[in-house]
C-alpha positions as CSV (number, residue, x, y, z in Angstrom):
1,M,-20.1,4.7,-4.1
2,I,-21.0,7.9,-3.8
3,R,-18.1,8.7,-1.3
4,I,-15.6,8.6,-4.8
5,I,-17.9,10.2,-7.2
6,L,-17.4,13.1,-4.3
7,T,-14.3,13.0,-3.8
8,L,-13.5,13.7,-6.9
9,L,-13.8,16.7,-6.9
10,A,-11.2,17.1,-4.3
11,L,-9.2,15.3,-6.0
12,A,-9.1,19.1,-8.5
13,L,-8.5,20.8,-5.3
14,T,-5.5,18.7,-4.3
15,A,-4.0,18.2,-7.6
16,Y,-2.5,21.8,-7.1
17,G,-0.4,21.8,-4.2
18,A,-0.3,21.6,-0.8
19,D,-0.1,24.9,0.8
20,S,-2.1,27.0,-1.5
21,V,-5.1,25.7,-3.8
22,T,-5.1,27.4,-7.2
23,I,-8.0,27.1,-9.2
24,P,-6.6,27.9,-12.8
25,T,-8.7,29.6,-15.6
26,V,-10.0,28.0,-18.1
27,N,-9.6,30.3,-21.6
28,L,-12.9,29.3,-24.2
29,N,-10.7,31.6,-27.0
30,L,-8.3,29.9,-29.5
31,S,-5.3,31.2,-28.6
32,A,-3.1,29.9,-27.1
33,P,-2.3,29.1,-23.1
34,D,0.8,31.7,-21.9
35,T,2.9,28.4,-20.3
36,P,2.4,24.7,-20.1
37,Q,1.4,24.3,-16.7
38,Q,-1.2,26.6,-17.9
39,L,-2.2,24.2,-20.6
40,V,-1.9,21.5,-18.6
41,S,-4.3,22.8,-15.6
42,S,-6.6,23.4,-17.9
43,L,-6.8,19.9,-18.9
44,N,-7.1,18.5,-15.9
45,V,-10.1,20.2,-14.6
46,V,-11.5,19.5,-18.5
47,V,-10.7,15.8,-17.2
48,I,-12.2,16.2,-13.9
49,L,-15.1,17.2,-15.6
50,T,-15.7,15.0,-18.1
51,L,-15.2,12.4,-14.8
52,L,-18.0,13.3,-13.0
53,V,-20.0,13.8,-16.1
54,L,-19.4,9.6,-17.2
55,A,-19.3,8.6,-13.4
56,P,-22.6,7.8,-12.6
57,S,-22.9,5.7,-16.5
58,M,-20.1,4.3,-15.3
59,V,-21.2,3.3,-11.4
60,L,-24.0,1.6,-14.1
61,V,-22.0,-0.3,-16.0
62,M,-19.6,-1.7,-13.9
63,T,-21.7,-2.6,-10.8
64,T,-24.5,-5.4,-10.2
65,F,-27.8,-2.7,-11.4
66,T,-27.9,-4.2,-15.0
67,R,-29.3,-7.7,-13.9
68,F,-31.2,-6.0,-10.6
69,V,-32.6,-3.9,-13.7
70,I,-33.8,-6.2,-16.0
71,V,-34.5,-9.3,-13.9
72,F,-37.3,-6.2,-12.5
73,G,-38.6,-5.8,-15.6
74,F,-39.1,-9.7,-16.7
75,L,-40.9,-9.3,-13.2
76,R,-43.2,-7.3,-14.2
77,Q,-43.8,-8.8,-17.5
78,A,-44.6,-11.8,-16.4
79,L,-47.2,-10.6,-13.3
80,G,-48.5,-9.3,-16.2
81,T,-49.4,-5.6,-14.5
82,Q,-48.5,-3.5,-17.2
83,Q,-47.2,-0.1,-15.5
84,V,-47.4,-1.3,-11.3
85,P,-44.7,-1.3,-9.9
86,P,-43.6,1.9,-12.2
87,T,-40.6,2.2,-13.8
88,Q,-39.3,5.0,-11.8
89,L,-39.5,2.6,-8.4
90,L,-37.9,-0.7,-9.8
91,V,-34.8,1.7,-11.4
92,M,-35.1,2.6,-7.9
93,L,-35.1,-0.3,-5.9
94,A,-32.2,-1.7,-8.5
95,M,-29.7,1.1,-7.7
96,I,-30.6,1.2,-3.9
97,L,-29.6,-2.9,-3.6
98,T,-27.1,-2.0,-6.3
99,F,-25.6,0.6,-3.3
100,F,-25.5,-1.7,-0.6
101,V,-23.9,-5.0,-3.0
102,M,-21.2,-2.6,-3.8
103,E,-20.6,-0.5,-0.8
104,P,-18.1,-3.2,1.1
105,I,-16.3,-3.2,-3.1
106,G,-15.9,1.4,-3.2
107,T,-15.4,1.8,0.5
108,K,-12.8,-0.5,0.0
109,A,-11.2,1.3,-3.7
110,Y,-11.9,4.0,-1.9
111,E,-9.6,3.2,1.5
112,Q,-6.6,2.3,-1.1
113,G,-6.8,4.0,-3.4
114,I,-8.3,7.8,-3.3
115,K,-7.8,8.6,0.3
116,P,-4.0,7.9,-0.1
117,Y,-4.6,10.5,-3.5
118,V,-5.6,13.4,-1.5
119,A,-3.6,12.8,1.6
120,E,-0.1,13.4,-1.4
121,Q,1.2,9.5,-0.1
122,I,0.6,8.5,-3.8
123,G,0.7,9.1,-7.4
124,Y,-2.6,10.0,-9.6
125,E,-1.8,6.6,-11.8
126,E,-1.2,4.5,-8.5
127,A,-4.7,6.4,-7.7
128,F,-6.0,4.9,-10.5
129,T,-4.7,1.5,-10.3
130,K,-5.7,0.9,-6.8
131,T,-9.1,2.4,-7.0
132,A,-9.5,0.8,-10.0
133,L,-8.8,-2.9,-9.1
134,P,-11.1,-4.0,-6.6
135,F,-13.9,-3.6,-8.8
136,K,-11.7,-5.2,-11.7
137,N,-11.9,-8.1,-9.6
138,F,-15.5,-7.7,-8.9
139,M,-16.7,-7.7,-12.5
140,I,-14.2,-10.9,-13.2
141,R,-15.7,-12.8,-10.7
142,N,-19.0,-12.6,-12.1
143,T,-18.0,-12.5,-15.3
144,R,-18.0,-15.4,-18.2
145,E,-14.6,-17.0,-19.5
146,K,-16.3,-17.3,-22.4
147,D,-17.0,-13.2,-22.7
148,L,-13.8,-13.0,-22.4
149,A,-12.6,-14.4,-24.7
150,L,-14.7,-13.2,-27.3
151,F,-13.5,-9.7,-26.9
152,L,-10.0,-10.3,-26.1
153,R,-10.4,-12.0,-29.9
154,I,-12.0,-9.8,-31.1
155,R,-8.6,-6.9,-29.8
156,K,-5.8,-10.0,-31.8
157,M,-4.7,-10.0,-28.5
158,E,-3.1,-13.1,-27.0
159,N,-4.2,-15.0,-23.8
160,P,-3.4,-13.2,-19.8
161,K,-1.0,-14.8,-18.0
162,S,-3.3,-13.1,-14.6
163,V,-6.4,-11.3,-14.1
164,A,-4.1,-8.3,-13.7
165,D,-2.8,-8.9,-16.9
166,V,-6.6,-8.1,-18.7
167,P,-7.1,-4.3,-19.0
168,L,-10.0,-2.7,-17.9
169,S,-11.5,-1.7,-21.5
170,I,-11.9,-5.6,-21.8
171,V,-13.5,-6.3,-19.3
172,I,-16.2,-4.1,-18.7
173,P,-17.4,-5.4,-22.6
174,A,-17.1,-8.7,-21.4
175,F,-18.7,-8.1,-17.9
176,I,-21.8,-6.5,-19.5
177,I,-23.1,-9.4,-21.5
178,S,-22.3,-11.3,-18.8
179,E,-24.6,-9.8,-16.5
180,M,-27.6,-9.5,-19.4
181,K,-27.2,-13.1,-20.0
182,T,-27.8,-14.0,-16.7
183,A,-31.0,-12.2,-15.8
184,F,-31.8,-13.5,-18.7
185,E,-32.2,-16.5,-16.6
186,I,-33.4,-15.5,-14.2
187,G,-36.2,-13.8,-15.9
188,F,-36.7,-17.8,-18.2
189,L,-37.5,-19.3,-14.3
190,L,-39.4,-15.9,-12.7
191,F,-41.4,-16.5,-15.8
192,L,-42.1,-20.4,-16.0
193,P,-44.8,-20.6,-12.9
194,F,-46.7,-17.6,-14.3
195,L,-46.5,-19.6,-17.3
196,V,-48.3,-22.1,-16.4
197,I,-51.2,-20.3,-14.1
198,D,-52.3,-18.3,-17.6
199,M,-52.2,-22.2,-18.9
200,V,-54.4,-23.5,-16.7
201,V,-56.2,-20.3,-17.0
202,A,-57.1,-20.3,-20.5
203,S,-57.8,-24.2,-20.4
204,I,-60.3,-24.2,-18.0
205,L,-61.8,-21.2,-19.8
206,M,-62.0,-23.4,-22.9
207,S,-63.8,-26.8,-21.5
208,M,-66.3,-24.2,-20.0
209,G,-66.4,-21.9,-23.5
210,M,-65.4,-18.7,-22.3
211,M,-62.9,-18.3,-25.5
212,M,-64.0,-14.6,-25.7
213,L,-62.9,-13.6,-21.9
214,P,-59.3,-13.1,-22.1
215,P,-57.3,-15.2,-20.0
216,V,-55.3,-12.9,-19.1
217,M,-58.3,-10.4,-16.8
218,I,-58.6,-13.8,-14.4
219,S,-55.0,-14.9,-13.9
220,L,-53.7,-11.9,-12.7
221,P,-55.2,-12.1,-9.3
222,F,-54.5,-15.6,-9.2
223,K,-51.0,-15.1,-10.4
224,I,-50.7,-11.9,-7.2
225,L,-51.9,-13.7,-5.1
226,V,-49.4,-17.3,-5.4
227,F,-46.7,-13.8,-5.4
228,V,-47.9,-12.6,-2.6
229,L,-48.1,-15.8,-0.6
230,I,-44.9,-16.9,-1.2
231,D,-43.3,-13.7,-0.4
232,G,-41.6,-13.2,-3.6
233,W,-40.2,-9.8,-3.5
234,N,-38.1,-11.7,-0.4
235,L,-37.4,-14.8,-2.2
236,L,-36.4,-12.8,-5.3
237,I,-34.1,-9.9,-3.8
238,G,-32.4,-12.4,-2.2
239,N,-31.8,-15.0,-4.3
240,L,-30.3,-12.3,-6.4
241,I,-27.9,-11.0,-4.1
242,A,-26.7,-14.7,-3.4
243,S,-26.2,-15.3,-6.9
244,V,-23.6,-11.8,-6.7
245,K,-20.0,-14.0,-6.4
């Protein structure tokens, strides 16, 4: 994944010739460019810079990051540990797991699309199609048919005959809401055992007449103990990765 983002820098250099590289100047004045070639070169630089800015965000919404970070947020809420683990740590853990899961797909996209384009073996449009295809197939595998149909109806498009006919503008939003639904389902299952512990502790305190003592204060150590005894992080991360198709 990181290699794909870094390779975008090479695209700006390889797009202007094999023998010599000329970096075009970008004028911020309102005067017209001297030649059409200069305008095209300037626009190419703007497009590459825009891709570099948007690449991190696009990588996050086209991967499993959404699922991971939401589930980790639910886990912290279920444990009731407030800011432990800290948000920065949970986000970094989600990103590391995302890179781990998506590395084969990123490598395949690089080998099929970006590497041949840098070597000037294929054109820009073909390179974009081949680079996006592994990510597109991954997103469709993890997207519910109902979500795809929703955005197709919104766009008033006919049902596609094959996966290749589904545009990225439909796949990406459908994939995002499917990931959110999956994350909320996992979060619900995470809450159940900890909710039982809270209810048991609250019932015991009520029967002992300790109504003024917050049940959360007493149940928190038990929830942490249970989570540690069952090796919760190992189980959670293992099942999260296994849930990715």
